[in-house]
C-alpha atoms as an extended CHARMM CRD file, in Angstrom:
* protein
*
        90  EXT
         1         1  UNK       CA            -13.4900000000      -54.1380000000      -32.7900000000  PROA      1               0.0000000000
         2         2  UNK       CA            -12.3660000000      -56.3580000000      -29.9360000000  PROA      2               0.0000000000
         3         3  UNK       CA            -15.8540000000      -57.5740000000      -29.0660000000  PROA      3               0.0000000000
         4         4  UNK       CA            -19.3790000000      -57.8150000000      -30.3710000000  PROA      4               0.0000000000
         5         5  UNK       CA            -21.0420000000      -54.4140000000      -29.8780000000  PROA      5               0.0000000000
         6         6  UNK       CA            -24.4270000000      -55.8510000000      -28.8680000000  PROA      6               0.0000000000
         7         7  UNK       CA            -22.7960000000      -58.1160000000      -26.2690000000  PROA      7               0.0000000000
         8         8  UNK       CA            -20.6420000000      -55.3020000000      -24.9110000000  PROA      8               0.0000000000
         9         9  UNK       CA            -23.6580000000      -52.9720000000      -24.7060000000  PROA      9               0.0000000000
        10        10  UNK       CA            -25.4580000000      -55.6890000000      -22.7450000000  PROA      10              0.0000000000
        11        11  UNK       CA            -22.5340000000      -55.8420000000      -20.3200000000  PROA      11              0.0000000000
        12        12  UNK       CA            -22.6280000000      -52.0370000000      -20.0300000000  PROA      12              0.0000000000
        13        13  UNK       CA            -26.3120000000      -52.1940000000      -19.0780000000  PROA      13              0.0000000000
        14        14  UNK       CA            -25.5110000000      -54.6780000000      -16.2930000000  PROA      14              0.0000000000
        15        15  UNK       CA            -22.4680000000      -52.7790000000      -15.0170000000  PROA      15              0.0000000000
        16        16  UNK       CA            -22.1650000000      -51.0760000000      -11.6480000000  PROA      16              0.0000000000
        17        17  UNK       CA            -22.2350000000      -47.4000000000      -12.6490000000  PROA      17              0.0000000000
        18        18  UNK       CA            -21.0230000000      -44.4350000000      -10.6390000000  PROA      18              0.0000000000
        19        19  UNK       CA            -21.7480000000      -40.8670000000      -11.7370000000  PROA      19              0.0000000000
        20        20  UNK       CA            -18.6830000000      -38.6510000000      -11.3400000000  PROA      20              0.0000000000
        21        21  UNK       CA            -17.9200000000      -34.9480000000      -11.1620000000  PROA      21              0.0000000000
        22        22  UNK       CA            -15.8620000000      -34.1370000000      -14.2300000000  PROA      22              0.0000000000
        23        23  UNK       CA            -15.9070000000      -31.7410000000      -17.1410000000  PROA      23              0.0000000000
        24        24  UNK       CA            -15.8610000000      -34.5950000000      -19.6810000000  PROA      24              0.0000000000
        25        25  UNK       CA            -16.6760000000      -37.8570000000      -17.8710000000  PROA      25              0.0000000000
        26        26  UNK       CA            -20.2980000000      -38.4230000000      -16.8120000000  PROA      26              0.0000000000
        27        27  UNK       CA            -20.0220000000      -41.9070000000      -15.2640000000  PROA      27              0.0000000000
        28        28  UNK       CA            -17.7130000000      -44.9040000000      -14.9130000000  PROA      28              0.0000000000
        29        29  UNK       CA            -18.8950000000      -48.5100000000      -14.8830000000  PROA      29              0.0000000000
        30        30  UNK       CA            -17.5690000000      -51.9770000000      -14.0920000000  PROA      30              0.0000000000
        31        31  UNK       CA            -19.1360000000      -55.4270000000      -14.2650000000  PROA      31              0.0000000000
        32        32  UNK       CA            -17.6570000000      -57.8410000000      -11.7240000000  PROA      32              0.0000000000
        33        33  UNK       CA            -15.9450000000      -60.8210000000      -13.2970000000  PROA      33              0.0000000000
        34        34  UNK       CA            -15.3690000000      -59.1610000000      -16.6740000000  PROA      34              0.0000000000
        35        35  UNK       CA            -12.2860000000      -57.4960000000      -18.0950000000  PROA      35              0.0000000000
        36        36  UNK       CA            -13.9810000000      -54.2430000000      -19.0690000000  PROA      36              0.0000000000
        37        37  UNK       CA            -14.2650000000      -50.7260000000      -17.6930000000  PROA      37              0.0000000000
        38        38  UNK       CA            -17.0080000000      -48.5720000000      -19.2090000000  PROA      38              0.0000000000
        39        39  UNK       CA            -16.8970000000      -44.7920000000      -19.4810000000  PROA      39              0.0000000000
        40        40  UNK       CA            -19.7280000000      -42.4400000000      -20.4160000000  PROA      40              0.0000000000
        41        41  UNK       CA            -18.3080000000      -39.2100000000      -21.7850000000  PROA      41              0.0000000000
        42        42  UNK       CA            -20.2130000000      -35.9640000000      -22.0140000000  PROA      42              0.0000000000
        43        43  UNK       CA            -20.6140000000      -32.5730000000      -20.4390000000  PROA      43              0.0000000000
        44        44  UNK       CA            -22.8950000000      -31.3110000000      -17.6880000000  PROA      44              0.0000000000
        45        45  UNK       CA            -24.4320000000      -34.7760000000      -17.1730000000  PROA      45              0.0000000000
        46        46  UNK       CA            -25.4010000000      -35.1190000000      -20.8500000000  PROA      46              0.0000000000
        47        47  UNK       CA            -24.0180000000      -38.3480000000      -22.2610000000  PROA      47              0.0000000000
        48        48  UNK       CA            -22.4410000000      -37.9720000000      -25.6800000000  PROA      48              0.0000000000
        49        49  UNK       CA            -20.6540000000      -41.3020000000      -26.0190000000  PROA      49              0.0000000000
        50        50  UNK       CA            -20.0610000000      -44.6570000000      -24.3520000000  PROA      50              0.0000000000
        51        51  UNK       CA            -16.7020000000      -46.4290000000      -24.5020000000  PROA      51              0.0000000000
        52        52  UNK       CA            -15.5660000000      -49.8180000000      -23.2720000000  PROA      52              0.0000000000
        53        53  UNK       CA            -11.9230000000      -50.3010000000      -22.3210000000  PROA      53              0.0000000000
        54        54  UNK       CA            -10.5100000000      -53.8300000000      -22.5200000000  PROA      54              0.0000000000
        55        55  UNK       CA             -8.5100000000      -54.3600000000      -19.3270000000  PROA      55              0.0000000000
        56        56  UNK       CA             -6.9420000000      -57.8480000000      -19.3140000000  PROA      56              0.0000000000
        57        57  UNK       CA             -5.4650000000      -57.4470000000      -15.8540000000  PROA      57              0.0000000000
        58        58  UNK       CA             -7.3460000000      -56.1070000000      -12.8110000000  PROA      58              0.0000000000
        59        59  UNK       CA            -10.2720000000      -54.1390000000      -14.2760000000  PROA      59              0.0000000000
        60        60  UNK       CA            -11.8250000000      -53.6180000000      -10.8470000000  PROA      60              0.0000000000
        61        61  UNK       CA             -8.6370000000      -51.9930000000       -9.5140000000  PROA      61              0.0000000000
        62        62  UNK       CA             -8.5780000000      -49.5920000000      -12.4690000000  PROA      62              0.0000000000
        63        63  UNK       CA            -12.2790000000      -48.8020000000      -11.9430000000  PROA      63              0.0000000000
        64        64  UNK       CA            -11.7420000000      -48.1310000000       -8.2230000000  PROA      64              0.0000000000
        65        65  UNK       CA             -8.6390000000      -46.0640000000       -8.9990000000  PROA      65              0.0000000000
        66        66  UNK       CA            -10.6420000000      -43.7860000000      -11.2850000000  PROA      66              0.0000000000
        67        67  UNK       CA            -13.3460000000      -43.3530000000       -8.6520000000  PROA      67              0.0000000000
        68        68  UNK       CA            -10.7360000000      -42.4720000000       -6.0090000000  PROA      68              0.0000000000
        69        69  UNK       CA             -8.8160000000      -40.0240000000       -8.2020000000  PROA      69              0.0000000000
        70        70  UNK       CA             -9.2450000000      -36.2850000000       -7.6060000000  PROA      70              0.0000000000
        71        71  UNK       CA             -9.5270000000      -35.7150000000      -11.3890000000  PROA      71              0.0000000000
        72        72  UNK       CA            -11.6650000000      -38.3580000000      -13.0880000000  PROA      72              0.0000000000
        73        73  UNK       CA            -10.7480000000      -37.1250000000      -16.5790000000  PROA      73              0.0000000000
        74        74  UNK       CA             -7.0100000000      -37.3040000000      -15.8620000000  PROA      74              0.0000000000
        75        75  UNK       CA             -7.4690000000      -40.7500000000      -14.3230000000  PROA      75              0.0000000000
        76        76  UNK       CA             -9.3500000000      -42.0260000000      -17.3910000000  PROA      76              0.0000000000
        77        77  UNK       CA             -6.6060000000      -40.6130000000      -19.6260000000  PROA      77              0.0000000000
        78        78  UNK       CA             -3.7270000000      -41.9200000000      -17.5210000000  PROA      78              0.0000000000
        79        79  UNK       CA             -5.1080000000      -45.2620000000      -16.3640000000  PROA      79              0.0000000000
        80        80  UNK       CA             -7.2400000000      -46.3080000000      -19.3440000000  PROA      80              0.0000000000
        81        81  UNK       CA             -6.5880000000      -44.4130000000      -22.5810000000  PROA      81              0.0000000000
        82        82  UNK       CA             -2.8130000000      -44.5840000000      -22.2490000000  PROA      82              0.0000000000
        83        83  UNK       CA             -2.7090000000      -48.3150000000      -21.5280000000  PROA      83              0.0000000000
        84        84  UNK       CA             -5.6690000000      -50.2490000000      -22.9340000000  PROA      84              0.0000000000
        85        85  UNK       CA             -7.5320000000      -50.7520000000      -26.1680000000  PROA      85              0.0000000000
        86        86  UNK       CA            -11.0950000000      -49.5040000000      -26.3820000000  PROA      86              0.0000000000
        87        87  UNK       CA            -14.2200000000      -49.4700000000      -28.5370000000  PROA      87              0.0000000000
        88        88  UNK       CA            -16.8810000000      -46.8200000000      -28.9010000000  PROA      88              0.0000000000
        89        89  UNK       CA            -20.3020000000      -48.3710000000      -28.2410000000  PROA      89              0.0000000000
        90        90  UNK       CA            -22.4390000000      -45.2340000000      -28.6700000000  PROA      90              0.0000000000
């Protein structure tokens, strides 16, 4: 695991979260100044898991790109899963 789970969960609690319309993504979060993008996965607004993606370059740009994308699930897959390491927090 790239980071301490308790610390990363604390960052997730402080993050700026945006609920999204998606069949498998419930919300996307970002904490300014940190190199993480958080994703809550689930269905029909029920959270099933929380992941943190470690984004060493511009995490805010990735976060904003997901929010702007017509398909949030495809954006998470293409922008995050395909390019960055991640940890499951819940």
